[in-house]
TORMARRO-446026 format. One record per residue: residue number from 1; x, y, z of N, C-alpha, C in turn; chain; residue in three letters. Coordinates in pm, whole numbers. Layout:
<nodes>
{node NUM,{X,Y,Z},{X,Y,Z},{X,Y,Z},'A','ALA'} ...
</nodes>
This chain:
<nodes>
{node 1,{11962,7699,7709},{12105,7679,7736},{12132,7672,7877},'A','UNK'} {node 2,{12208,7572,7893},{12245,7507,8028},{12315,7567,8126},'A','UNK'} {node 3,{12320,7614,8208},{12381,7680,8323},{12481,7574,8384},'A','UNK'} {node 4,{12638,7669,8361},{12718,7566,8469},{12680,7586,8599},'A','UNK'} {node 5,{12769,7531,8706},{12746,7518,8827},{12813,7653,8933},'A','UNK'} {node 6,{12907,7752,8807},{12918,7941,8875},{12811,7993,8869},'A','UNK'} {node 7,{12761,8000,8724},{12644,8055,8710},{12580,8042,8828},'A','UNK'} {node 8,{12525,7899,8829},{12396,7886,8912},{12450,7946,9072},'A','UNK'} {node 9,{12529,7954,9084},{12612,7947,9217},{12572,8121,9232},'A','UNK'} {node 10,{12611,8224,9134},{12596,8340,9156},{12472,8430,9154},'A','UNK'} {node 11,{12377,8300,9098},{12205,8347,9095},{12173,8316,9224},'A','UNK'} {node 12,{12193,8246,9306},{12202,8193,9424},{12230,8287,9532},'A','UNK'} {node 13,{12335,8311,9519},{12392,8422,9604},{12325,8572,9529},'A','UNK'} {node 14,{12292,8636,9446},{12222,8700,9443},{12067,8704,9496},'A','UNK'} {node 15,{12000,8627,9479},{11883,8612,9519},{11887,8630,9665},'A','UNK'} {node 16,{11996,8532,9731},{11985,8543,9861},{11976,8675,9939},'A','UNK'} {node 17,{12130,8777,9832},{12129,8876,9912},{11993,9008,9911},'A','UNK'} {node 18,{11900,9005,9753},{11787,9012,9770},{11702,8969,9848},'A','UNK'} {node 19,{11678,8838,9864},{11557,8803,9971},{11579,8865,10102},'A','UNK'} {node 20,{11745,8848,10224},{11761,8959,10271},{11728,9061,10260},'A','UNK'} {node 21,{11733,9125,10179},{11667,9309,10165},{11541,9343,10152},'A','UNK'} {node 22,{11446,9245,10108},{11307,9207,10085},{11179,9216,10164},'A','UNK'} {node 23,{11104,9310,10154},{11024,9346,10227},{10865,9210,10226},'A','UNK'} {node 24,{10868,9184,10125},{10796,9058,10099},{10802,8984,9922},'A','UNK'} {node 25,{10791,8892,9884},{10816,8813,9797},{10657,8757,9769},'A','UNK'} {node 26,{10634,8776,9634},{10477,8744,9553},{10556,8690,9426},'A','UNK'} {node 27,{10486,8539,9409},{10482,8444,9304},{10397,8474,9192},'A','UNK'} {node 28,{10454,8458,9080},{10309,8452,8962},{10363,8367,8835},'A','UNK'} {node 29,{10243,8273,8819},{10264,8175,8673},{10261,8301,8594},'A','UNK'} {node 30,{10342,8297,8468},{10335,8368,8327},{10308,8303,8233},'A','UNK'} {node 31,{10305,8168,8261},{10221,8118,8094},{10130,8169,8000},'A','UNK'} {node 32,{10190,8108,7873},{10184,8197,7781},{10181,8367,7731},'A','UNK'} {node 33,{10255,8412,7811},{10282,8584,7811},{10387,8592,7708},'A','UNK'} {node 34,{10381,8713,7624},{10449,8744,7504},{10560,8835,7559},'A','UNK'} {node 35,{10646,8827,7514},{10819,8921,7560},{10739,9044,7587},'A','UNK'} {node 36,{10679,9102,7508},{10664,9287,7505},{10598,9289,7663},'A','UNK'} {node 37,{10477,9179,7684},{10396,9178,7837},{10495,9192,7942},'A','UNK'} {node 38,{10594,9078,7913},{10686,9076,8047},{10775,9172,8013},'A','UNK'} {node 39,{10805,9256,7924},{10911,9333,7912},{10871,9524,8020},'A','UNK'} {node 40,{10684,9471,7968},{10628,9592,8030},{10605,9583,8128},'A','UNK'} {node 41,{10574,9454,8222},{10595,9423,8347},{10717,9424,8403},'A','UNK'} {node 42,{10820,9460,8377},{10981,9437,8407},{10987,9646,8439},'A','UNK'} {node 43,{10905,9723,8332},{10972,9833,8303},{10836,9872,8459},'A','UNK'} {node 44,{10699,9831,8467},{10634,9917,8603},{10698,9839,8717},'A','UNK'} {node 45,{10783,9736,8733},{10843,9707,8844},{10930,9814,8886},'A','UNK'} {node 46,{11052,9854,8776},{11144,9914,8824},{11085,10083,8897},'A','UNK'} {node 47,{11015,10054,8827},{10924,10216,8867},{10897,10207,8968},'A','UNK'} {node 48,{10816,10088,9064},{10757,10043,9213},{10854,10046,9263},'A','UNK'} {node 49,{10998,9999,9239},{11103,9980,9363},{11077,9812,9386},'A','UNK'} {node 50,{11013,9703,9275},{11009,9596,9316},{11114,9512,9226},'A','UNK'} {node 51,{11201,9431,9270},{11310,9302,9190},{11231,9219,9132},'A','UNK'} {node 52,{11207,9224,9016},{11134,9139,8958},{11293,8991,8847},'A','UNK'} {node 53,{11173,8895,8869},{11296,8796,8828},{11223,8693,8779},'A','UNK'} {node 54,{11228,8633,8685},{11231,8518,8639},{11380,8354,8678},'A','UNK'} {node 55,{11366,8320,8754},{11462,8221,8822},{11389,8042,8767},'A','UNK'} {node 56,{11496,7989,8811},{11472,7827,8788},{11369,7813,8949},'A','UNK'} {node 57,{11299,7719,8988},{11241,7694,9114},{11370,7624,9193},'A','UNK'} {node 58,{11444,7535,9139},{11565,7474,9214},{11603,7575,9275},'A','UNK'} {node 59,{11665,7687,9208},{11747,7781,9274},{11691,7892,9335},'A','UNK'} {node 60,{11550,7883,9301},{11517,7973,9402},{11477,7977,9540},'A','UNK'} {node 61,{11451,7777,9537},{11409,7753,9624},{11567,7714,9741},'A','UNK'} {node 62,{11691,7658,9694},{11832,7666,9715},{11842,7872,9786},'A','UNK'} {node 63,{11788,7991,9711},{11838,8119,9782},{11757,8124,9883},'A','UNK'} {node 64,{11620,8083,9902},{11509,8156,9969},{11514,8033,10107},'A','UNK'} {node 65,{11607,7933,10081},{11629,7830,10214},{11603,7937,10366},'A','UNK'} {node 66,{11748,7986,10359},{11840,8064,10442},{11762,8178,10486},'A','UNK'} {node 67,{11649,8221,10440},{11606,8370,10449},{11460,8368,10526},'A','UNK'} {node 68,{11398,8468,10547},{11262,8464,10615},{11133,8405,10528},'A','UNK'} {node 69,{11179,8381,10351},{11067,8357,10259},{11056,8237,10243},'A','UNK'} {node 70,{11183,8115,10337},{11184,7965,10323},{11004,7895,10345},'A','UNK'} {node 71,{10964,7949,10389},{10810,7855,10387},{10726,7884,10250},'A','UNK'} {node 72,{10772,7967,10117},{10703,7939,9992},{10779,7893,9905},'A','UNK'} {node 73,{10882,7776,9952},{10901,7701,9891},{10778,7547,9835},'A','UNK'} {node 74,{10770,7562,9937},{10609,7405,9894},{10531,7481,9735},'A','UNK'} {node 75,{10529,7595,9703},{10431,7688,9605},{10489,7713,9480},'A','UNK'} {node 76,{10677,7676,9519},{10747,7662,9334},{10703,7557,9270},'A','UNK'} {node 77,{10601,7605,9187},{10578,7459,9069},{10524,7539,8952},'A','UNK'} {node 78,{10589,7462,8868},{10531,7601,8717},{10670,7712,8690},'A','UNK'} {node 79,{10642,7708,8542},{10698,7835,8508},{10709,8000,8612},'A','UNK'} {node 80,{10763,8042,8729},{10719,8160,8794},{10808,8268,8753},'A','UNK'} {node 81,{10764,8385,8784},{10832,8518,8794},{10826,8535,8909},'A','UNK'} {node 82,{10916,8555,9014},{10933,8623,9159},{10969,8769,9172},'A','UNK'} {node 83,{10899,8787,9211},{10856,8989,9284},{10850,9030,9398},'A','UNK'} {node 84,{11023,9068,9446},{11072,9098,9573},{11031,9285,9609},'A','UNK'} {node 85,{10986,9275,9682},{10923,9473,9740},{11056,9497,9864},'A','UNK'} {node 86,{11116,9547,9748},{11164,9631,9836},{11186,9751,9920},'A','UNK'} {node 87,{11102,9856,9880},{11062,9958,9913},{10910,9916,10007},'A','UNK'} {node 88,{10793,9895,10003},{10652,9856,10049},{10666,9752,10046},'A','UNK'} {node 89,{10623,9655,10180},{10524,9506,10151},{10445,9488,10086},'A','UNK'} {node 90,{10373,9573,10026},{10313,9522,9940},{10287,9548,9763},'A','UNK'} {node 91,{10418,9604,9756},{10480,9672,9611},{10426,9552,9534},'A','UNK'} {node 92,{10540,9399,9560},{10528,9323,9431},{10370,9281,9413},'A','UNK'} {node 93,{10288,9251,9532},{10135,9209,9517},{10051,9307,9448},'A','UNK'} {node 94,{10093,9462,9509},{10018,9563,9401},{10031,9577,9283},'A','UNK'} {node 95,{10173,9532,9265},{10225,9544,9095},{10124,9408,9026},'A','UNK'} {node 96,{10159,9308,9044},{10110,9221,8996},{9952,9191,9014},'A','UNK'} {node 97,{9882,9289,9050},{9743,9291,9100},{9691,9422,8999},'A','UNK'} {node 98,{9785,9483,8966},{9711,9604,8894},{9761,9534,8714},'A','UNK'} {node 99,{9843,9415,8746},{9900,9457,8577},{9810,9313,8522},'A','UNK'} {node 100,{9772,9213,8661},{9681,9114,8630},{9521,9170,8540},'A','UNK'} {node 101,{9505,9323,8600},{9366,9346,8574},{9372,9351,8333},'A','UNK'} {node 102,{9490,9438,8352},{9510,9397,8198},{9586,9302,8123},'A','UNK'} {node 103,{9588,9177,8222},{9669,9060,8129},{9631,8937,8232},'A','UNK'} {node 104,{9534,8904,8187},{9481,8760,8262},{9552,8631,8243},'A','UNK'} {node 105,{9709,8630,8192},{9757,8559,8137},{9832,8539,8299},'A','UNK'} {node 106,{9889,8616,8391},{9987,8627,8484},{9853,8599,8594},'A','UNK'} {node 107,{9883,8498,8631},{9805,8469,8802},{9923,8401,8935},'A','UNK'} {node 108,{9891,8497,8971},{9974,8487,9140},{9968,8346,9219},'A','UNK'} {node 109,{10043,8296,9204},{9974,8147,9303},{10033,8166,9440},'A','UNK'} {node 110,{10180,8221,9489},{10171,8242,9643},{10231,8378,9650},'A','UNK'} {node 111,{10192,8415,9810},{10270,8534,9857},{10328,8495,10002},'A','UNK'} {node 112,{10361,8602,10041},{10453,8591,10156},{10531,8728,10211},'A','UNK'} {node 113,{10507,8784,10383},{10549,8900,10403},{10648,8842,10526},'A','UNK'} {node 114,{10686,8697,10507},{10796,8691,10635},{10722,8571,10717},'A','UNK'} {node 115,{10573,8552,10709},{10553,8481,10842},{10437,8415,10812},'A','UNK'} {node 116,{10506,8307,10705},{10390,8239,10624},{10380,8216,10464},'A','UNK'} {node 117,{10308,8128,10432},{10264,8150,10318},{10130,8186,10296},'A','UNK'} {node 118,{10089,8273,10217},{9983,8316,10183},{9971,8263,10042},'A','UNK'} {node 119,{9806,8250,10058},{9775,8182,9927},{9720,8329,9781},'A','UNK'} {node 120,{9685,8290,9693},{9659,8404,9591},{9536,8440,9627},'A','UNK'} {node 121,{9445,8385,9711},{9339,8494,9780},{9320,8611,9805},'A','UNK'} {node 122,{9496,8569,9954},{9492,8704,9965},{9619,8823,9927},'A','UNK'} {node 123,{9574,8848,9784},{9670,8914,9718},{9592,9061,9760},'A','UNK'} {node 124,{9457,9102,9746},{9417,9238,9785},{9457,9273,9893},'A','UNK'} {node 125,{9491,9190,10024},{9469,9228,10115},{9622,9289,10167},'A','UNK'} {node 126,{9752,9172,10055},{9860,9252,10068},{9884,9355,9988},'A','UNK'} {node 127,{9836,9381,9855},{9831,9505,9789},{9777,9566,9835},'A','UNK'} {node 128,{9676,9620,9963},{9591,9666,10035},{9757,9793,10123},'A','UNK'} {node 129,{9827,9668,10152},{9939,9714,10233},{9983,9878,10176},'A','UNK'} {node 130,{10004,9968,10299},{10024,10094,10263},{10184,10071,10275},'A','UNK'} {node 131,{10205,10183,10217},{10398,10223,10182},{10421,10292,10264},'A','UNK'} {node 132,{10525,10322,10343},{10583,10391,10389},{10589,10521,10446},'A','UNK'} {node 133,{10588,10572,10336},{10499,10712,10331},{10327,10743,10364},'A','UNK'} {node 134,{10282,10651,10332},{10126,10657,10306},{10093,10607,10474},'A','UNK'} {node 135,{10166,10520,10534},{10161,10503,10684},{10198,10613,10793},'A','UNK'} {node 136,{10304,10633,10744},{10364,10759,10797},{10293,10878,10833},'A','UNK'} {node 137,{10223,10908,10731},{10109,11027,10674},{9993,10979,10761},'A','UNK'} {node 138,{9953,10841,10812},{9838,10828,10879},{9876,10808,11017},'A','UNK'} {node 139,{9979,10826,10985},{10014,10804,11161},{10007,10968,11266},'A','UNK'} {node 140,{10080,11053,11152},{10075,11195,11138},{9926,11219,11156},'A','UNK'} {node 141,{9869,11227,11094},{9718,11235,11123},{9665,11175,11211},'A','UNK'} {node 142,{9664,11104,11266},{9639,11025,11387},{9695,11132,11507},'A','UNK'} {node 143,{9801,11148,11544},{9886,11256,11644},{9772,11334,11632},'A','UNK'} {node 144,{9785,11436,11482},{9723,11560,11493},{9581,11595,11529},'A','UNK'} {node 145,{9520,11478,11475},{9354,11490,11515},{9314,11552,11607},'A','UNK'} {node 146,{9361,11491,11753},{9329,11488,11901},{9365,11681,11942},'A','UNK'} {node 147,{9464,11731,11887},{9542,11897,11888},{9446,11978,11836},'A','UNK'} {node 148,{9431,11913,11714},{9307,12025,11623},{9167,12007,11664},'A','UNK'} {node 149,{9126,11891,11719},{8992,11886,11748},{8996,11986,11900},'A','UNK'} {node 150,{9111,11965,12005},{9102,12063,12068},{9111,12211,12082},'A','UNK'} {node 151,{9197,12244,11989},{9181,12371,11911},{9065,12416,11893},'A','UNK'} {node 152,{9027,12335,11805},{8840,12392,11777},{8761,12433,11828},'A','UNK'} {node 153,{8778,12330,11962},{8695,12388,12053},{8749,12525,12159},'A','UNK'} {node 154,{8850,12473,12198},{8886,12645,12235},{8883,12740,12156},'A','UNK'} {node 155,{8869,12707,12051},{8845,12832,11947},{8680,12911,11923},'A','UNK'} {node 156,{8608,12771,11975},{8435,12818,11968},{8480,12854,12075},'A','UNK'} {node 157,{8467,12873,12177},{8414,12966,12321},{8413,13076,12253},'A','UNK'} {node 158,{8501,13188,12193},{8512,13340,12147},{8431,13342,12039},'A','UNK'} {node 159,{8403,13226,11957},{8358,13310,11840},{8207,13265,11875},'A','UNK'} {node 160,{8173,13139,11957},{8043,13174,12029},{7970,13332,12052},'A','UNK'} {node 161,{8099,13368,12131},{8031,13468,12227},{7998,13587,12181},'A','UNK'} {node 162,{8100,13586,11972},{8117,13685,11947},{7948,13667,11882},'A','UNK'} {node 163,{7919,13568,11831},{7825,13568,11756},{7667,13627,11844},'A','UNK'} {node 164,{7702,13594,11976},{7574,13605,12113},{7558,13740,12079},'A','UNK'} {node 165,{7706,13805,12120},{7700,13959,12080},{7618,14015,11998},'A','UNK'} {node 166,{7670,13953,11879},{7598,14041,11752},{7508,14023,11683},'A','UNK'} {node 167,{7408,13902,11766},{7282,13851,11785},{7222,13985,11883},'A','UNK'} {node 168,{7265,14017,11963},{7228,14079,12080},{7193,14236,11979},'A','UNK'} {node 169,{7259,14316,11951},{7321,14374,11917},{7157,14426,11756},'A','UNK'} {node 170,{7177,14271,11654},{7093,14306,11564},{6935,14325,11636},'A','UNK'} {node 171,{6939,14223,11723},{6791,14271,11771},{6768,14407,11835},'A','UNK'} {node 172,{6874,14447,11902},{6820,14563,11973},{6871,14726,11845},'A','UNK'} 
</nodes>
């Protein structure tokens, strides 16, 4: 069924709004997938904080033209499903990678994190980007490590002294 001009403008406005909030975009070809498989993908996307939508490529080009993801328009060919990562930069890439392990019909065609078009060969790199909580945990561990080692070193002096005294006592 054909979309009217008003419906097209609403879709472009909605996608523009989502793109302004998104951290990255992943685009995958879904040719040959069944409705149940797409439904399963959408459920997983909701759980992971990824906005997933099938959009006409011409509407997507218009919606993304004014965003930081404008460089992806050259890769928008064929039946595509768009994944916008809202919580973590690697969210959509991780979703497509994990889903692609069980379904070989989903093929990632392009990715972008706002700094240029990335090909499907960069899927693993983008999917391995940490979430916000993981990044904060790593940063905290980096800050905590020197202090922990310092405390361990300071504590080692009296412990070693006590072990020496115990060894002298045992020998006498």
